[in-house]
MARDO-420622 format. One record per atom (N, C-alpha, C): residue in one letter; x, z, y. Coordinates in steps of 0.02 Angstrom, whole numbers, plus 50000, padded with zeros to 5 digits. Atoms other than C-alpha are relative to their C-alpha. Layout:
aXZY/...
//
This chain:
m499985004450066/m516535014451206/m499954992850025/a500165005950003/a516344995351195/a499344999549945/p500575000950044/p514644988251135/p499984999549907/q500125001950052/q514544987750950/q499854991749981/e499985007250003/e515064970750884/e499144996349946/r500625000150040/r513324962850797/r500464991349955/h499715003150033/h514264951650653/h499604993050011/q500245005350001/q513824934250666/q500324995749932/p499965003650066/p513754922750481/p500444994150017/p499835009449996/p514904909150450/p499504997450002/f500635003850012/f513644897350445/f500484991449963/s499645007050013/s514104879350333/s499664996049974/g500805004050019/g512644866050302/g499665004050038/n500734996549986/n511544873750406/n499364995750025/i500515000149987/i509874870250417/i499625003050059/k500244997749946/k509094871550584/k499165001849986/v500604997650018/v507114880750562/v499985002050079/s500474999249950/s505814881750724/s500095009449978/a500424992849990/a505404898550752/a499394999950005/n500765002350005/n503704893550772/n499655000949917/f500375001850049/f503534889150614/f500055006949934/f500234992650028/f503614908650542/f499835003850044/p500344992849970/p502594924150598/p500575002050024/a499474996449970/a503454933450710/a500575004349956/f499604996250057/f503824947050569/f500444998149944/l499605003150076/l504634934250454/l500704997950037/y499285004949974/y506074927650590/y500575003149932/p499294998750021/p507684925750483/p500315004250037/r499774996049960/r508414929850649/r499655000750075/s500325001049935/s507994934250827/s499924994250047/p499875005049961/p508334920350931/p499424995649984/p500765003150014/p506764907850951/p500314993549962/s499645003750041/s507834894650830/s500425004549952/t499254996650043/t508764900550661/t500134996249969/t499685002950047/t509784895050548/t500315002149929/l500105000050034/l509704895950364/l500524997749946/s499515003250013/s511334896450264/s500125003349947/s499495000350051/s512424899450119/s500085011350023/s499564993050003/s512844917850199/s499485008149990/l500694996450040/l510954926750122/l500475002449948/f499864996050078/f512074927849943/f500575004850033/p499754991549986/p513374941750032/p499455006149997/t500354992950015/t511824951450056/t499725001449959/i500355000050066/i510984948449896/i500645004049948/r499364998450039/r512704952649829/r500225007949992/w499674992249977/w512824970649928/w499565002549957/w500624997250031/w510864973149854/w500315002849929/l499774999850060/l511514971149684/l500295003549970/e499624997550004/e512874979149685/e500205004950047/p499974992949957/p512884997649773/p500894999150018/s499314998850023/s514604999149738/s500624994350043/i499605004049974/i515334984849833/i500255003350071/h499954995849944/h515244997849977/h500594999850025/t499464996249980/t516715005649957/t500644992049971/s499475003950003/s517834989049920/s500364998750056/q499585001149951/q519104984850049/q499914994550020/t500375004349977/t518434968250062/t499505000050048/t500534999849938/t516904972150125/t500175004350063/r499994994349957/r517754985650234/r500134996750086/n499705005449945/n518604971450329/n499904995850026/s500365007549982/s517374955650331/s499655001950008/p500565001849956/p516044952150434/p499384998149960/v500545001550030/v514774954250281/v499155000150039/p500495002449936/p513194948850381/p499285005849934/m500394995550036/m511874964250311/m499034996750016/a500794999749959/a510144960350421/a499934990949954/v500165005849997/v509334945150352/v499274998450021/f500405003249953/f507684945550450/f500225005850069/y500114995949929/y507414952750640/y499235001050007/a500704998349969/a505764963150674/a500255002250074/h499994995749895/h505564965750877/h500815001250036/g499195000249980/g507784961450886/g500105007349955/v499694993450025/v507864976650758/v500074997449931/p499705005250085/p508874971350577/p499545004249953/i500314996250069/i507884973450418/i500334995349946/g499625001250059/g508944971450268/g499674997049947/a500435003450062/a508454962250111/a499875003849959/t500334994450045/t508434978850016/t499295001050038/a500564994449972/a506884984550126/a499504993949961/i500405003850038/i506014967650069/i499994999849923/m499735000550075/m506684969749878/m499335007850009/l500344994150021/l505914987649874/l499364999150014/a500565001649992/a504314983749934/a499744995249964/l500375006750081/l503974969349805/l500285003549931/m499724999050083/m504744979149668/m499475004749990/a500504996949981/a503784994349727/a499184997649974/s500625003150022/s502154984749731/s499664998549932/m500215002750048/m502284979349555/m499355005749964/g500394994750024/g501234995649517/g499424999950031/g500775003249989/g499834988549629/g499694993249940/f500095005450041/f499874974549510/f499985000949939/i500224997950058/i499874982649347/i499155001150011/f500624997049982/f498154990449431/f499334994549980/g500295004350017/g497574975049464/g499954995749942/y499695005350069/y498154965549307/y499375004849944/d500404995150075/d496914979349201/d499365000950037/t500535000949962/t495654977449343/t499674994649987/g500425006250013/g495344959249302/g500124999049932/q499835003250055/q495744958649134/q499295003649968/i500594997850014/i494254971349080/i499304995350028/s500635004349989/s492864959649149/s500094995449989/d500005004850042/d493294948249048/d500024998249937/i499814997850061/i493684956248899/i499095003249954/v500894997350004/v491964963148881/v499564994549964/l500365006650013/l491294945248860/l500174997149942/m499605003750059/m492514939748714/m499585001649942/e500304997150045/e491744937448555/e500235003349969/d499734997850050/d492994944548440/d499845008050032/f500124995249960/f492754960248563/f499235001649986/l500704999450023/l490944958748538/l499915003849957/l500205000450057/l490974959848366/l500425006550002/r499974994450042/r491974973248337/r499815006450048/f500414994049956/f491354986448484/f499555000150013/g500764998149985/g489734983948503/g499654998549969/t500654997150050/t488024985248444/t499904992249970/c500155006150031/c487664970648321/c499684999449966/t500484999850040/t486324965348212/t500264993749936/s499665006050033/s487404950648154/s500805001049977/a499364998250008/a489234952848077/a500364996450008/t499365004950010/t489954938048092/t499744993650096/d500265003549941/d488734930148255/d500075003550070/a500054995049973/a489204937348431/a499734998450056/s500335000549933/s487924932048544/s499495005249959/q500574994450016/q486864945148413/q500175006250041/c499454991349979/c488004957848505/c500025002250066/h500054997449963/h487834968648629/h500315006750033/f499454993550018/f488634984948727/f499315003150054/s500424995249984/s487424996648773/s500294999750076/v499534998449911/v487515002748978/v500415006649982/v499584993949997/v488375019248937/v500434997249957/r499454999750061/r489475011748794/r500624993550061/e499725004449962/e489914997348927/e500485003250076/g499764997049949/g490085009749079/g500845003249986/l499404996950018/l491275021548975/l500884993650001/i499075005250017/i492775006448909/i500214996650083/v499675001449914/v492745000349104/v500115005650037/a499944995449945/a492675016749200/a500445005049981/l499564993950013/l493715030049090/l500634999150018/l499635000249994/l495115020349157/l500305003850059/s500114997549946/s494595026649330/s500355008750011/i499834991650001/i494665044849254/i500645001449994/g499194997650012/g496435045249207/g500294997150055/t499955001049914/t496645037049381/t500245006050059/l499964992249948/l495975050449470/l500495005949981/i499584994949992/i496945064549379/i500784997750005/g499205001449987/g498675054749379/g500084999350056/a499974997249911/a498295054449568/a500085006150025/l499924991849972/l498285072949572/l500695003649966/l499454999150044/l499805074549453/l500564996150062/g499555004349986/g500765059849552/g500355004050052/a499734997049938/a501015072249714/a500905006049960/r499394996850032/r502205084949583/r500544995649975/i499365002750053/i503085071649483/i500444998250045/a499525003349972/a503725062849639/a500285005650050/d499514993549955/d504315078549737/d500395003149928/w499444995250055/w505365084349579/w500154995549989/l499655004250010/l505895068449513/l500174996150048/g499815004449982/g505955059549643/g499534994050010/r500705007549995/r504915042849710/r500284997049950/r499735002650019/r506015032649615/r499595000649891/w499974997450057/w506155041049436/w499295002449968/a500815000150006/a504175045149451/a499874994549972/m500375006150021/m503655028249442/m500414999649959/t499805002250074/t504835025549299/t499725004349933/t500304994750059/t504155040749210/t499304996649980/e500955001650006/e502165034749244/e500244993449975/c500225005250046/c502685016849182/c500095000549935/g499954999850081/g503095023949007/g499215004250006/v500964998850024/v501265032549026/v499644994649989/f500425005150008/f500545018049054/f500034995349918/i499955003050059/i501415008648900/i499385005449958/i500344999450055/i500715019948795/i499425000249973/g500885000049983/g498845019848845/g500084993549969/v500185004950028/v499195001848819/v500204997249922/v499535000450080/v500105001948633/v498935004249968/v500564996550050/v498395015248575/v499314992450026/q500785004950001/q497024998748662/q500394996049970/l499905007450036/l498084985448558/l499955004549914/a500304996550034/a497754997148425/a499445001849960/s500725002250040/s496034998148400/s499814995549957/v500185004050047/v495244990548262/v499195001050009/r500345000150015/r493664994348241/r499495008450053/a500554996249960/a493075011148345/a500284997350093/w499904997949935/w492805010048537/w500155005050038/p500204993749976/p492885027548580/p501065000050009/q499165001149995/q494965024548541/q500064995250066/f499875006349962/f495045007748636/f499955005250082/a500084997849959/a494185018048773/a500675006850026/v499544991649999/v495515035448767/v500704994650016/g499295004749971/g497075020448782/g499864997950054/r500205002049914/r496165013948952/r500015009550039/l499984993449977/l496215033148996/l500715002450021/i499194999849989/i498095034448964/i500334996250034/s499735005549948/s498505018849055/s499895002150049/g500025000049919/g497455024949200/g500285005750016/l499454996049978/l498575042449215/l500464996150021/g499455002249964/g499925031549243/g500054996350078/v500385002649933/v499085019849368/v499855003350053/g500114993749928/g498565034149463/g500655003350034/a499474996649999/a500105042249466/a500314994350067/l499785004649964/l500725026749530/l499674999050079/s500025000149934/s499625024449672/s500055004350047/a499834994349962/a500065040949737/a501044999850016/a499354999749986/a501955036849732/a500224994250018/v499735007549965/v502095017149776/v499915002150075/p499925002549954/p501475016249953/p500265006850039/t499444994349963/t502335034850001/t500764997449993/y499445003250013/y503855026549926/y500164995650069/q499805005849932/q503635010850045/q500065002650063/a499924996649940/a503215021550208/a500385001950018/e499344997049990/e504635032850186/e500574995150004/t499245003050013/t505755018750139/t500124993350066/a499955003349950/a505265006150263/a500225000250064/p499774997149925/p505905002750430/p499144997350043/p500744999349985/p504375005650548/p499854992150045/q500285002749952/q504474990950649/q499624993549927/i500175005150075/i503954981350448/i499465003449974/r500314994250032/r503154996450405/r499294998349968/g500705001350022/g501384990350389/g499934994049947/t500115004450058/t501684973650299/t500415000949954/l499824997350090/l502814980350158/l499795004749958/t500374995150046/t501454994650119/t499354995249975/a500775001550014/a500044982150128/a500304994349923/t499905005550064/t501154969549987/t499695005049952/y500524996550062/y500374986149860/y499464994850004/q500625002549988/q498704978349903/q499964993449999/l499865006850009/l499234961049888/l500234998449923/f499734999650077/f500094965049717/f499475001149958/i500485001150040/i498534971849648/i499484994650003/a500495004850022/a497364955949700/a500494992249967/f499835005250053/f498834945349609/f499945001149945/g500284998250058/g498564954649484/g499414999549957/v500685002250040/v496854952949458/v500024992649999/l500125007450004/l497054933049481/l500414998249939/v499495000550058/v498444934149368/v499485000049920/a500174997550038/a497254942849237/a499534994249987/y500475005249992/y495954930049265/y500054993849967/c499865009550018/c496874914449237/c500255001749910/v499734998550059/v497654924249065/v499394999149961/s500905000850050/s495824926548996/s499744993349994/l500185004850027/l495484909649028/l500354996549961/g499675001950049/g496794903448930/g500065002849931/t500114996950083/t496484915848775/t499244999249965/r500574999450018/r494664915348774/r499784995749933/h500195005050056/h494624902948638/h500414999549935/i499424997550043/i496034910248536/i499495004749954/s500584996050073/s494994914648352/s500365006949997/g500154992850018/g494944933648300/g500105004350057/s499794997349933/s495794946548416/s500485001050024/g499405002849950/g497264935248477/g499714999750055/s500155000849945/s495984933648622/s499905003650044/w499964993349966/w495904950548687/w500555002949994/r499394996850017/r497414957048609/r500754996650050/t499585005449978/t498444943448675/t500275002350090/v500194997849907/v497814947048887/v500325009649982/i499674992850013/i498284967248826/i500534999550003/g499224999450006/g499974964748759/g500234995950041/i499805001549935/i500494954348918/i500015005050047/s500094994149954/s500284969249034/s500415005949962/l499155000350022/l501834975848926/l500394998750051/l499495000649963/l502824967649034/l500095001550059/w499954996249914/w502474972949208/w500185007950009/p499724992449991/p502764991649184/p500944999749977/l499224998750038/l504444988749103/l500494995750061/i499765003849928/i504764975449269/i500185007250048/l500164993349952/l504244993449380/l500525003149974/g499584994250032/g505085006249278/g500754998549988/f499375003149983/f506804996649273/f500364997950060/g499755004549950/g506884986749423/g499965005750056/i500034997949938/i506465001349538/i500615005049995/l499574998250022/l507905010049487/l500734998150018/t499485005549952/t509104997049583/t499764999650069/m500174998949934/m508155001649733/m500355006450016/p499804991849994/p508975016149839/p499345005650016/e500484994150016/e507875033649846/e499775000850085/s500324999149922/s506755038050003/s500465002550027/p499634996849925/p507845042950151/p499735007150016/r500124992649993/r506445056850186/r500195004549956/w500164995550056/w506315062850007/w500915004650007/l499314998350008/l508255063850000/l500395004350055/t499984995049935/t508295073350184/t499835008749955/a500644993450012/a506985085750112/a500555002449939/k499654998350029/k508425088049981/k500605004350017/g499354998149946/g509675091750126/g500664994149937/d499505004349992/d510785075950036/d500154993850050/y499975004749934/y510965067650214/y500624995149976/d499475009750002/d512555055350154/d499654994649961/a500585005350030/a511195048150032/a499394995550045/a500665003549935/a509805048050146/a500424993350061/r499915006449964/r510975036550270/r500254996549977/i499745003050062/i511575026850129/i499494996250006/s500875003450005/s509615023850109/s499904995050053/l500205003249934/l509265019650279/l500444994050016/a499385006649994/a511005007650309/a499594997149950/r500175006650033/r510424996450165/r499244999349990/s500385003949970/s508694994350216/s499774997850073/r500184999249904/r508834992850413/r500624994149988/g499445006749989/g510354979050365/g500585002950043/i499454994249956/i511614989550436/i500774998649941/p499305002150022/p513484986550362/p500075005549967/m499864995050005/m514075000350270/m500715005450029/k499454997649942/k515625004650378/k499755000050081/e500255000249936/e514555004750539/e499365007549971/a500874996250023/a513055018850448/a500055005250030/e499974991049953/e513995035550501/e499974997250095/s499944999249926/s514335028050686/s499434995850029/n500745005049959/n512505016650711/n499705006350038/t500544996049954/t511565024550842/t499235000249977/l500805002850043/l509925017450754/l500005004749950/i499984996250085/i510535027150588/i499845006850028/q500054988949955/q510955044350705/q499334999750004/r500424997849970/r509535043650778/r499305000349959/e500644999050038/e508305041450639/e500035005349931/l499654993650049/l509275053350509/l499745008150039/e500164993049936/e509115066050658/e499415002949993/d500574998649984/d507455063650673/d499635001449931/m500354997450041/m506985066050484/m500285005549986/r499684994849991/r508095082650503/r499795005350021/s500474994449955/s507225092050628/s499414999649957/a500464998950031/a505745086650536/a499705003749943/v499914996250068/v506075093850368/v500155006050021/q499824994349978/q506965108650457/q499465004650003/y500394996649986/y505405113650530/y499405002449958/e500594998550053/e504275109850400/e500325003749934/s499874995350056/s505325120450270/s499745005850006/q500264993350006/q504665134750371/q499365002049979/v500745000450010/v502925132450301/v499884997849910/k500114998650073/k502505134950107/k499714993850009/a500675003850019/a501875117450061/a499754999049927/g500375000350051/g500515113849943/g499224996749995/f500695003049987/f498825107149909/f499675005250049/v500614997149935/v498095121450011/v500165000350059/e499885001349939/e499035115850158/e499934995350025/c500145003849965/c498415102050158/c499255001350025/f500634999549977/f496675108350192/f499955006750070/r499884995049967/r497365121550324/r499804993650083/p500155003949944/p496715116650502/p500484999050062/r499474999249968/r498375119450585/r500434994050017/r499685002550002/r499265106050655/r499524991949974/k500335006150003/k497495093250630/k500254999549909/q500215004350099/q497925092650394/q499445000950005/l500924998149996/l496065098550384/l499864992150016/y500495006749983/y495675082450480/y500094993649971/r499925004650020/r496805070150415/r499935000649940/t500144999950091/t496835075350215/t499164996950013/v500465000950001/v494935074050241/v499784992350038/l500095004949992/l494815058550343/l500134993349967/m499875004250030/m495905048650231/m499724999249937/m500445000950045/m495055053850077/m499114994750008/v500775001149974/v493445049150168/v500154992150012/l499865007750004/l494205032050194/l500364996449945/q499925000750074/q494865030250021/q499224998049970/m500515000450029/m493125033249973/m499364993050053/f500425006049989/f492415019650092/f500294992049995/q499845009950013/q493585004350035/q499775000649928/q500275001850054/q492655007649864/q499304998150014/l500625003049966/l490905006949959/l499914995150027/t500185006549976/t491364992750010/t499714994549948/g500085005250048/g490914984949850/g500194994849974/a499555005250043/a492394973249792/a500125000149939/n500095000950077/n492544980449632/n499254999349969/y500685001650007/y490644976649622/y500314992949966/f499935006650027/f491364960649597/f500705000449963/f499565001050039/f492954963749517/f499994999649939/y500074997450070/y492424974549374/y499464996649943/y500695002050048/y490774964649330/y499924992850028/g500135007549963/g491034946449422/g499714995149938/a499935005550030/a491114938449279/a499144998549945/t500605000750014/t489204945949221/t499564997150052/i500135002449929/i488814942549414/i499614995349983/f499875008149991/f489164923949401/f499544999649958/l500285001350045/l488484923149236/l499055001249993/s500534999449987/s486774930149291/s499534995550057/v500165002849950/v486704919049436/v499724990949972/g499835006450045/g486804903349309/g500354996850008/i499305003950013/i488384897749316/i500174999849941/e499645003350053/e488794888049159/e500575007249970/d499424996950023/d490774895249157/d500215006350038/s499524994749944/s491044912149262/s500685001150004/y499355000350005/y492674912649209/y500304995650042/v499655005149953/v493144899949320/v499695000750062/t500324995849938/t491974906049465/t500325006650010/q499654993049977/q493064923949448/q500624996550017/i499385002549981/i494704915149454/i499884994850101/i499805001949923/i494194905749613/i499845006750054/l499824994049977/l493664922549666/l500565003050021/g499304997549967/g495104930149647/g500494995450039/a499655004549980/a495974916649704/a500075000550090/v500234999149937/v495174920249878/v500365004350001/n499664993649999/n495654938949872/n500614998850025/f498865000549980/f497484934349847/f499964996550056/g499755004449922/g497534920449972/g499825004350042/c500184997949911/c496764929250109/c500185009050000/t499854992749990/t497604946450072/t500984998150035/f499325002249950/f499284934350150/f499805002950057/g499974998049908/g498454935350320/g499845007750006/g500074993449990/g498054953250280/g500495003950037/l499284997349989/l499904956850285/l500024997950079/y499635002249926/y500094947950477/y499335001350076/i500424995149951/i498384955650538/i500205005250023/m499714993749980/m499034972350501/m500435001350028/e499264999049960/e500634969950579/e499985000150076/h500135001349951/h499944961350721/h499545004450061/f500654996949943/f498294969150790/f499735007149983/g500244993450024/g498554987350712/g499665000949937/r500614996950059/r497324997050604/r499475001750000/r500774998649979/r495735001550713/r499784993949987/l500365003049952/l495304986450767/l499854995949921/p500325002550068/p495234976350589/p499795004249952/l500484996750042/l494504988950502/l499455000050015/m500635001949950/m493274988350653/m499494993249969/i500115008850043/i492914968750603/i499645000249952/g500115000150063/g493124969450451/g499345003549968/g500684996550029/g491744982650414/g499344995250025/v500405004349956/v490544972350530/v500064992649961/w499955006950049/w490964955750444/w500145001849919/q500285002850078/q490814961150250/q499535003250004/s500565000549997/s489274968550290/s499514997450010/v500505004450001/v488454952450358/v499984997749935/w500105006050061/w488884941650206/w499715005949932/l500354996850055/l488194957250081/l499294998950020/f500725001049987/f486624957650179/f499704991549976/v500135006250010/v486754939350131/v499874998349942/f499894998050068/f487214942149959/f499294999549974/a500404996950010/a485874954049945/a499234996450003/a500435002749986/a484604944950040/a499574994149951/a500105007350030/a484734928049951/a499675001049902/g500194997550080/g484604937449753/g499495001550018/t500484995650022/t483094947349801/t499354993550017/a500435004949985/a482184932749882/a499814994949942/k500045003050037/k482334922149755/k500205000849929/n499454999650067/n483024920349565/n500344996350004/p499575008450004/p484554910049561/p500104998049958/q500165002750067/q484264908549396/q499534991750010/d500525005449992/d482794895249445/d500274995550059/d499705004249936/d483754889449614/d500484999250006/k499335002349993/k485364881249619/k500365002150046/n499794997549935/n485574884849789/n499995005550014/i499864994749994/i485334900049800/i500405004949959/g499444999350048/g486404902949648/g500864999150050/t499355002049971/t487894893949762/t500025004350083/l500094993849945/l487394904249928/l500275005249979/m499744993550009/m487694919749845/m500684999549985/i499475000050010/i489264915549757/i500524997850072/v499354999649961/v490034908849943/v499875006650057/s500054993049946/s489224924450031/s500575005149952/a499544997650017/a490184932749904/a501024999850004/c499185003049984/c492014922849953/c499915003250055/l499944997749962/l491654926050101/l500055008550031/f499794995449999/f491474943750085/f500785003649988/i499444998149997/i493054944950011/i500394998250035/l499505001349961/l493994937050119/l499995004550074/g500064995849967/g493524948650236/g500265006349981/y499844994050049/y493914962750120/y500904998649979/a499265001850006/a495754953550083/a500055002150062/t499605000449969/t496134954150251/t499985006850042/t500264992649959/t495564972450336/t499865007449947/w499784991550021/w495204985250228/w500385002349920/a499514999950072/a496184981150061/a500685003149998/p499524998049992/p497514982550124/p500115005750063/g500154995149933/g497324992250285/g499925007249981/v499924990650023/v496925010650195/v500315000749967/w499544999750041/w498305008150059/w500675001950078/i499585000249945/i499585006750237/i499895006250027/l500204995249964/l498615020550321/l500335007349954/t499674997750036/t498805031450156/t500805004150012/g498955000250011/g500915031250166/g500135001050054/e499674999849922/e501035032650358/e499555005050047/t500404993549966/t499635047250409/t500265006449994/f499554991750012/f500435062250334/f500655003650024/p499274998549978/p501945072550385/p500405003949935/t499535000050059/t503435074150251/t499805005849977/r500044993750077/r503175090450168/r499214999249989/t500835000650048/t501185086650127/t500034993249992/r500255007650015/r501405068450105/r499794999049930/s500455000650087/s501325067849921/s499685002449988/h500544996250011/h500175080549915/h499324995750017/q500554999649957/q499045073250041/q499724992649981/a500115005250017/a499285056449976/a499694999649924/s500204999650071/s498635059849803/s499415003149996/l500665000250004/l497065066249859/l499664995750048/a500395005949970/a496665052349947/a500084994249977/a499985004850063/a497265041349799/a499525002749942/g500344997550044/g496255053049693/g499264999650031/s500595002649971/s494755049749817/s499704992649956/n500105004150034/n494805033049774/n499755000549955/w500115000050087/w495015032849597/w499025004349990/l500574999750031/l493495044049586/l499524999050006/w500485005449972/w492335033149697/w500054995449937/n499905005250056/n493015020049560/n499705001049926/f500424999150058/f492515027649414/f499285002250001/l500884999849971/l490765031749519/l499824992549979/l500155005249993/l490655014949527/l499904997149944/a500005006850028/a491065007049398/a499615001849940/f500524997750049/f490165018649273/f499294998550013/f500654999649989/f488505017749361/f499744994050016/t499995007449968/t488655001049431/t499304994549926/p500655004350042/p487614994149257/p499335003850016/f500644995750003/f486315008149267/f499564996950079/i500265002249934/i485995003049464/i499714993750010/t500245008750025/t485804983649429/t499614999949960/k500645000750047/k484764985549296/k499315001850026/a500634999849975/a483564994749408/a500034995350062/i500315000349966/i483694988149574/i500244992850015/q499725008050026/q484794971649521/q500294999550072/y499415003249952/y485534961749669/y499845003150090/r500044997249958/r484704974949814/r500605003149994/y499264992750011/y486424985449757/y500224998050083/g499745000349937/g487034975149905/g500015001050050/f499984997149917/f486244982450047/f500215005749981/v499734993350000/v486944998049984/v500535000750028/f499344998549976/f488724992650001/f500044998050072/a500305002949928/a488074982650166/a500115006350044/a499854992749946/a487644999150256/a500375003750004/c499354994850005/c489035008350194/c500824996750020/n499475001249965/n490234995050267/n499905001250073/l500194997749908/l489304998650456/l500415006149993/t499924992650004/t489645017150401/t500784999449997/g499274998950007/g491355015050378/g500664997150073/a499955002549916/a491715004950547/a500045003650052/v500084994849932/v490875016950653/v500655006549984/i499734994250001/i491985031350566/i500674998349992/v499265002449987/v493765021050607/v499945002250093/y499864995649935/y493105023250776/y500045004250037/f500284993249951/f492725038650824/f500665004849966/f499574995550034/f494085047550692/f500734997149975/l499415003550028/l495585034950643/l500445000150083/y499455003049944/y497075034350757/y500464992649989/e499415005750040/e498255020950773/e500575000950003/s499195000950023/s499915021450695/s500454994249993/s499735003250001/s500455005750708/s500684998350048/d499544998949955/d502295003150781/d500515006750009/l499684994249976/l502635022350773/l500555001049944/s499844995650038/s503965032150666/s499475004249931/l500434997450026/l503175041450538/l500025007550038/e500224995049949/e503735055850646/e499855002150052/n500394998149917/n503135051650809/n499054998549969/v500765000050003/v501235048750708/v499865006150001/d500094995249981/d501355064950674/d499935003450053/m500104998449915/m501505069250854/m499644997550013/m500655003149974/m500305057950898/m499395004549990/y500754997150038/y498795066350770/y500085008850048/n499854991149975/n499515086050855/n499964998250100/d499744999349915/d499535078651051/d499074999850022/p500444999849963/p497815086451128/p499794996050048/h500225004149956/h497745072051261/h500024996349962/c500055004750034/c497685060251136/c499334998149956/k500524999850031/k495995053351070/k499944993549932/p500095005750045/p495645040550909/p499864992950036/w499995006949962/w495045028051048/w500394997750047/t499534998449933/t496345032051177/t500644997949966/s499454997450029/s497715032451036/s500394991949971/r499605003250020/r498275014751035/r500444998850067/t499585001449980/t499055015451205/t500585007150007/w499734996350006/w499855032651152/w500824998249980/a499375001750010/a501975034151159/a500125006650020/p499874995150012/p502965048051123/p500365002050064/e499824998349905/e503675058951304/e500604995849983/g499575004449977/g504785049651374/g500084991449998/f499895006650010/f504335034151338/f499374996650042/a500545002549980/a503005021351435/a499534997249965/s500385001350064/s502405012751285/s500324999849942/r499825002850066/r502485008751134/r500794992450013/d499385004249987/d503654994651172/d500575002850067/d499494997849998/d504845002851246/d500365005549936/i499794998450047/i505205010451094/i500434994549936/i499625006750019/i505674993151037/i500605000550017/a499504999849948/a506664991951181/a500575004550009/q499604996950031/q507755006751144/q500384998449928/d499744999250081/d507935002750949/d500664992950013/r499495008349999/r508744982851017/r500695006650043/a499504997849952/a509814995251153/a500665003749969/n499684995550059/n510435005650992/n500424996549975/l499475005150042/l511114992250903/l500164996750032/a499585003749961/a511984984751051/a500565006450026/r499544990449969/r512695005751114/r499854997550040/k500275000649913/k511575003551277/k499765005250008/s500724998050012/s510305012851335/s499634994250038/p500415003349934/p508965003151417/p499745002250047/e500095000149917/e508775003351610/e499395004050013/g500574996749974/g507575017551659/g499615003849953/i500274994850049/i506955023951487/i500175005549980/e499584994950026/e508205033651427/e500125005250053/e499744994449959/e508475044551583/e498975003150011/a500724994249998/a506375048751602/a499905001949938/r499984996550065/r506325050651411/r500385007049993/t499294991849971/t507855064851466/t499665004150037/e500324993049965/e506785073651600/e499315000649981/k500554997350044/k505235074051515/k500165004549944/v499674996250021/v506115080551390/v500065008649986/g499914992949949/g506595093751487/g499835005350010/l500574996249960/l505205100351566/l499674999649934/n500244996750060/n504625100051390/n500085006049948/n499814992850027/n505595112551319/n500195004650042/k500174991949961/k505555122251470/k499345003049996/n500724998150000/n503605122651435/n499905004449928/d500234996950023/d503855127151265/d500445007349989/n499874993850007/n505085140751302/n499715006450029/e500554991249955/e503955151151413/e499224998449973/s500774999150013/s502605149051289/s499955006849959/e500034992550041/e502025165051205/e499835001849919/d500375002950088/d501125157351050/d500614997849950/v499685001450047/v502175157150897/v499994993349959/d499705006150034/d501825142250824/d500064994050055/q499785005749952/q501655132150988/q500745000649994/n499255001250003/n503425136950997/n500414995949951/r499805005150060/r503715131250830/r499974991449993/e500135008149998/e502945112650872/e500544998650067/g499525000849962/g503755114051032/g500504999749995/s499235000049997/s505465117750973/s500074990649935/e500175006050026/e504895101750844/e500084993950035/r499835002549964/r504815092150962/r500574997150052/g499234998649983/g506255095651062/g500324997949958/s499515003050049/s507175093950944/s500394992249959/s499715005550024/s507155079950876/s499914995250068/m499905003649931/m506865070951055/m500765001650022/d499514998949966/d508285078951102/d500804994249970/i499515005450041/i509535067550980/i499944996050010/v500035009549983/v509035048451042/v500355000250066/p499425003649957/p509765048651214/p500765004549985/m499134998450016/m511645048651159/m500404995650043/k499645002949957/k512995045551267/k500374995949950/v499735004750025/v513835029851227/v500754997450054/
//
């Protein structure tokens, strides 16, 4: 069979761009130089109009589907758009997180919901520690409950319709907050209801992104969830800065009212994206799964059925789902030692816990209050600077996670964050920052450098791992448990921080510094390196008894000498030929593996071996 033709777009009005201008994972084309032209528009039209696939014009014309190449493998525009659209779930949470730290300082909000000695003078009003803690932290209780329910919703409705439903729940909570007049418990309950939607989204979004994104850029696309959290925080700071001088309730109601826009964008926009191919495969809808894969991989529809890359990926999913269907999936299954289910569930719950214990939300929830206490006259502006650092550095996190894996950035990040938290706490403890301007400046600088490390490592890294560590049959349940751990500790920190800071003040930073070091140690001894692997291969790696966390970087599926060979085979599949040497070695090892599996007397090992063998046997294809 002749090699499959790779359609080249008709160029007109070309603009040459040096490949060195882009990071490797953003190259619009695979050669050393790239051409940008109007050829992108047929791809965008294909994404917006799925029905166009069946038109005679599309079938007979060389429509360029791929707009990016990662390691020589095409990436469709849909893959980028679905990651950005789904990440609006992170934006919703980020905006809500950022707004509350400023709202509790607004004069009208204090007069309505605080304890006041004067009905007109906001300076005579304050929140008790309990009241402030509940107003801020009840969102996290809602997110905890929502995260645990999110698995059932996502499995029942599908990933997309689950997100749309959860956006509706968030909107109800916002309306309850806007309707609050004098009763602070009503406002707090509104945040609780909104939290139900945010928590369920936190389980659905990373799962959807990991299941739909191509393996070559899965880390980058999944990390956009954290990028949008940071963006939401920054936007909330800016909106609050602009509305704080509005008289009456408009100062805080405007900030909250704007948050109605974000779930509308996500709720309707996500329905234009393809459903998760792994969820479709689990439901037996293989044709829809093939279409979903083709759209995200940038493969023209007329080639979807014959394309080797799509065939291999779909068959890997089918074999994995077939095996997993033999085991009842549920929350109980997440805690069984078999196939390292318990190991992975506990590991991700612990990593999500330590993401909160880094201390980042200490600054995001109470940043305005903290900077006010160190003598900064306009804490709103300082908060925006901190938010801008967080957002800008998260872009670096996308690059770092894609190019340096998961383990190394988390370990280095933990140490870096610990150092600057020690500086922050030591400076605030040694001298009163209100009496010494230099101490206050040092504390702000150290806080910004801490955020730099957090935004580039732990912030995106833990959410990436939440989406790619678990097997398909229990992924939504385990992702819910991991997200639930995050929200539980989010609540505990948000609620108890006022009590703790009142007792030990800036020495609180020493606690977070120690937690960062502990997190780095846990990553070294327990986390496996999952970058550049398909989700099915990640599952195999965790179940390989010869693979240890500290050696997992060099692990590759049986038949491959290294992970670079996987990339080479993907390239070869696109060209309809096998890379010399790799396929033969892979076939030979698979044959030996199947022989050993057939000789095994243990039923569970036979099943696991069958899963490995079936998924591997599909890859060698005669062309």
